[in-house]
C-alpha positions, -999 to +999 in steps of 0.1 A: -002-001+001+011+035-011+010+066+009-005+091-015+013+118-001+047+103-013+037+111-051+015+141-048+025+166-074+030+201-063-003+220-069+016+246-088+030+223-111-005+211-126-019+231-154-053+243-152-062+231-189-081+207-199-063+173-204-062+133-195-045+120-167-031+083-156-022+071-122+005+041-125+015+014-097+051+009-088+056-018-116+044+012-141+012-003-151-016+021-156-044+016-128-068+046-136-070+070-164-096+099-164-103+134-183-110+168-167-119+203-180-094+215-151-065+190-145-055+213-111-087+211-099-095+175-107-059+160-095-059+179-062-094+163-054-073+129-054-051+140-026-072+148+000-080+130+034-082+095+028-113+093+051-131+117+029-127+098-005-151+070-019-137+036-008-129+028-045-109+060-049-092+052-016-078+016-034-069+034-062-048+062-050-031+038-023-024+015-054-007+039-073+027+054-069+029+082-098+006+103-116+012+115-152-011+141-172-014+151-208-028+186-218-052+185-249-067+215-267-103+206-260-129+187-243-137+161-274-098+157-275-098+146-242-128+123-242-109+106-273-077+106-256-093+090-224-111+062-247-078+055-267-060+051-232-087+031-214-084+005-245-048+003-246-037+001-208-070-017-197-069-001-162-080-021-133-098+010-117-116+022-145-154+012-157-146-009-190-176-015-212-166-051-224-188-058-254-176-095-265-185-096-298-194-073-330-227-070-346-239-078-378-250-054-406-271-055-439-250-034-463-260-027-499-230-014-518-246+013-538-209+026-545-200-002-568-210-003-607-232-034-598-243-029-562-242-059-536-261-066-508-244-089-480-240-092-446-207-079-426-193-071-393-167-046-404-169-008-412-176+000-448-178+029-471-197+061-465-210+053-501-226+022-490-262+019-473-261+000-439-289-011-419-286-025-382-270-034-362-290-067-357-288-089-327-282-119-344-267-133-379-295-156-386-326-128-383-305-108-408-302-139-431-339-145-430-348-111-439-323-108-468-337-143-483-371-128-478-361-096-498-345-110-526-377-127-538-390-094-544-356-073-552-335-099-564-303-079-567-267-094-564-251-110-533-221-129-547-185-116-542-166-099-569-146-131-578-179-152-583-193-122-601-163-121-628-162-160-631-201-157-640-194-132-666-165-149-683-184-186-683-217-171-695-237-190-663-251-176-636-247-189-601-270-212-580-292-179-571-294-169-605-310-202-615-335-201-587-346-166-592-330-150-561-307-129-584-314-110-615-283-121-631-266-089-646-234-110-647-249-125-679-269-096-689-302-111-680-309-076-668-291-044-674-269-025-650-294+004-649-326-020-641-305-038-616-294-005-598-331+002-597-338-031-578-312-022-555-326+014-551-360-001-538-344-029-517-329+002-499-361+023-500-380-007-486-355-012-458-355+026-450-390+022-439-409+032-473-429-001-472-465+010-480-460+019-517-439-015-525-469-037-508-496-014-526-476-020-559-475-056-555-512-057-547-522-037-578-501-060-601-516-093-582-550-080-593-542-072-630-527-105-633-556-121-618-580-101-639-559-110-671-562-150-658-524-149-655-527-171-623-493-181-622-482-143-619-507-134-597-496-162-574-459-150-575-471-113-569-490-130-538-461-147-525-440-116-527-466-099-509-464-127-479-426-121-479-427-085-475-452-088-448-430-111-431-401-089-432-422-062-418-435-082-390-400-092-376-395-054-371-421-044-349-434-006-352-427+014-321-421+048-334-430+068-364-418+058-395-399+089-398-378+081-364-344+073-361-328+073-327-307+053-305-320+048-273-295+043-242-302+031-207-281+028-173-290+007-142-264+004-118-258-002-078-227+001-059-208-027-076-219-029-112-237-009-140-257-021-168-260-006-202-288-016-226-289+005-263-319+000-286-314+009-322-346+024-341-343+028-377-375+039-397-397+035-365-387-001-359-364-016-338-335-030-359-311-042-331-303-042-295-272-046-273-261-043-239-228-046-214-224-053-178-193-042-162-176-037-127-184-005-111-146+003-101-144+041-098-169+067-082-178+081-118-213+099-119-242+085-140-231+113-166-197+104-165-208+064-173-234+076-197-206+096-215-183+067-217-209+044-227-218+064-259-179+068-266-179+033-265-209+028-289-196+056-314-161+055-314-141+030-334-173+008-345-196+006-373-224+024-356-230+058-369-250+084-346-286+087-355-305+121-357-316+114-321-299+099-290-323+094-263-307+084-228-317+079-193-290+101-181-276+133-194-241+129-205-216+150-184-207+167-220-229+162-245-211+185-269-178+165-268-202+135-280-215+155-306-182+163-318-170+125-313-200+114-338-191+140-363-229+151-365-235+183-345-272+183-352-273+152-333-298+155-304-288+139-270-318+144-248-340+128-218-374+123-233-403+136-207-431+124-220-451+106-251-440+074-270-404+080-268-407+080-229-425+047-229-401+030-252-368+045-230-387+029-198-387-001-217-352-003-226-341+009-186-363-023-175-340-043-199-309-026-184-321-034-148-331-071-159-297-075-176-280-061-142-298-087-122-293-116-141-253-104-145-251-104-107-265-137-102-240-152-129-210-134-120-218-130-081-206-166-080-174-158-100-163-128-082-170-146-049-150-179-058-121-159-077-116-139-045-116-166-021-093-188-044-069-157-045-069-156-005-068-194+003-038-198-023-020-172-007-026-185+029-018-218+018+016-208+004+024-185+033+025-152+009+022-120+023-006-110-003-029-125-025-011-135-058-031-110-085-009-120-110+002-159-117+021-172-143+018-210-151+046-229-173+040-263-192+063-284-216+048-305-246+068-324-270+064-360-291+089-382-281+116-356-275+107-338-310+095-306-316+097-292-276+080-265-268+066-242-237+038-223-229+032-196-205-003-183-197-014-156-174-043-152-149-046-117-135-073-114-107-083-149-113-093-148-149-068-152-178-051-124-197-046-140-233-029-111-246-002-119-224+005-153-234+039-164-245+050-196-260+088-209-261+104-230-287+130-252-271+163-268-292+194-282-287+205-297-252+177-280-236+152-306-253+166-336-240+140-341-214+115-320-195+135-310-167+158-294-189+134-278-208+115-265-180+151-249-165+154-234-202+122-219-205+121-206-167+158-191-172+147-171-204+115-157-185+134-151-154+164-129-175+137-110-191+121-103-158+158-091-144+161-070-176+128-049-168+137-044-135+169-027-143+152-007-170+125+000-145+152+014-117+167+035-144+133+052-153+130+036-187+102+009-191+106-017-223+087-011-252+077-032-283+105-025-309+077-026-337+050-003-322+068+016-296+041+008-270+051-003-239+056-039-236+025-061-219+054-088-211+071-062-184+050-068-155+062-094-128+040-121-111+034-127-077+034-163-082+045-191-107+032-224-111+050-252-130+031-284-145+046-309-131+059-326-095+091-325-076+114-328-107+102-298-126+097-275-094+136-282-086+144-273-123+123-241-120+139-231-086+174-240-100+167-211-124+157-190-097+190-195-076+212-190-105+196-157-113+192-146-077+153-144-079+137-142-044+107-120-051+086-147-066+071-175-052+071-208-071+050-240-069+043-271-088+011-292-094+013-329-101-013-345-123-015-379-104-029-370-068-032-330-078-007-323-052+013-291-048+050-293-046+072-263-030+107-260-036+129-279-010+099-299+003+100-336+008+064-339+010+037-324-011+010-295+000-025-316-001-052-289-009-092-302-001-106-315-032-135-287-025-108-261-024-113-229-044-073-225-045-069-261-059-098-255-087-077-223-098-044-241-098-061-267-121-078-242-144-041-227-148-024-259-154-053-269-181-051-236-197-012-238-200-015-276-211-039-265-240-016-235-250+013-256-252-005-285-271-016-259-298+015-247-303+031-280-303+010-292-331+014-263-349+053-267-351+050-305-356+025-299-386+051-275-400+081-300-394+060-327-411+055-306-444+094-300-441+118-321-461+155-328-453+158-320-491+151-283-485+185-277-468+207-290-500+217-259-517+211-261-558+181-285-556+151-270-568+115-283-569+116-298-600+151-321-592+134-326-555+100-341-570+126-360-599+145-377-568+112-385-547+097-401-579+127-422-583+136-431-547+104-425-529+117-417-495+144-398-484+157-425-463+163-441-494+180-412-509+202-411-478+216-445-486+223-443-523+252-438-538+267-413-558+263-433-591+226-440-584+217-404-575+234-392-610+211-418-627+181-392-618+175-365-645+186-333-639+214-347-610+249-345-622+282-357-602+285-324-583+250-321-572+248-353-559+281-351-540+263-322-524+228-340-518+252-368-501+271-345-480+239-324-467+218-355-457+247-370-441+250-339-418+214-342-412+215-378-400+187-380-372+194-394-338+176-420-318+144-412-302+141-408-267+114-417-242+112-382-224+101-394-193+125-427-187+152-414-207+148-446-227+162-451-265+137-464-284+143-484-317 
């Protein structure tokens, strides 16, 4: 725990301009990011008497050990920079709206010569028309399939379209009349664009005229006794009616709005969003996040809107109806690029009623989220506390790294490192190691090699931190995520693996990280220099956490090992022969069938193959002799396998 007065900046050194500030812990990790219109006034509020601070703010300022700030020229720049830093650093004390998936959109590429309808989750050109977001891909597929009956526009990719042009044959959709087949000239490009315009017009909510037109054409066909055409128009009307029924009308047809509502308690906040286009609900999304700072409802709404419109496919509509007014509505308007967007709380009418429905959804999502996560939060906290007590650590291990070795009878040896923080996996910080040479002779040597490489990096980071220079990624220039030290290292294995890891600790003089191993047979924990294992109760949350770590490290190691083994299978010893190209290599394999037979062949036999001269034959023999594989070894017992 840090005393905030130890890093409190002098009040006169803090500017009064707008800006973004960040608190960092002793390891240099950013733990909180915030923005302010007046940096001096905001930062001074963090360094008052601890008793007057919110409990979550107390935890933050006592966890941090330094504070830095960046001055910006406007509120919108501050909002954008704050959002960018929260995504980049993932501070543990910030509210983070984690949308675990992207949302599908129905897009018509009106900017192309022959417009195409497609379903995508990626940002499209401004010339394209987008509809959505939709909650489920299957819903948008059903909508598209029904509309193609009436508006048979192209849905194929550019490659399929060009292939149909060259062959003069349409794709399957062209044969079943779900595409008007402009690729083979069945309709002109002008007529196809008219169909695309009609598709877009219908999706925009102008449905009445299309239904009326089809009914008129059906009546005319029936009057002329063209009953087949009348039946087709009838089916088209039913298809459009089905599309309309899937999107219930909730507001007037001219209404485009996003409705955003919050529901929160002392620990969590729920955000629900309804997207209304053309008066119909086109999509819905939501987040539930831990409330880790003392942000006001206005601050939370501002961050939710920034997460909704910054860097996503969602473009701000004409109206944004909210349950709580954001702290700085003008910054949100500037962020969306639409200064005319209205951000308000409706006080009467159908919009107020719909927002109450959105709020009710937020309350229900919060309730379900608490039921789902309360057990997780409780078990994670208990697991970390129990593990710290069992291993006699001063504090609960908030960052744990687990290592495993994987191989196939001594070949393609790899190591894996997985990271858990606060009891949850941090996949962005996983690492994998390729083990070669003498270190690959058995499991203990491999574990010693992997642990030595990891701990050397740990010492390097400590030296850089002591000099005030944190390591950065050489490619991006960003601070390396691998820089943060663990409180506990877990190795997959029993006493031998733990002893090998401890040897690396001793050789490098590491004493600030705890070490433990988990053996598979009885799930016992092995501590360094202990003759007997530590047995945790079978119902222990600490044991469950260690098992999850071990299983995740094993899965990650296996996946890397399989990838490496697959590449090695595709490689050949002939690849290393200089001057041996694909044609000559193919000729050798056709003649001798296997590399082993090529290795046993003499110079005269090799020279008989077309394209292989005496000099190249000698080179092949010398290269393959140097690449002679050694005997296979059982990595567990050391036995040489025949």
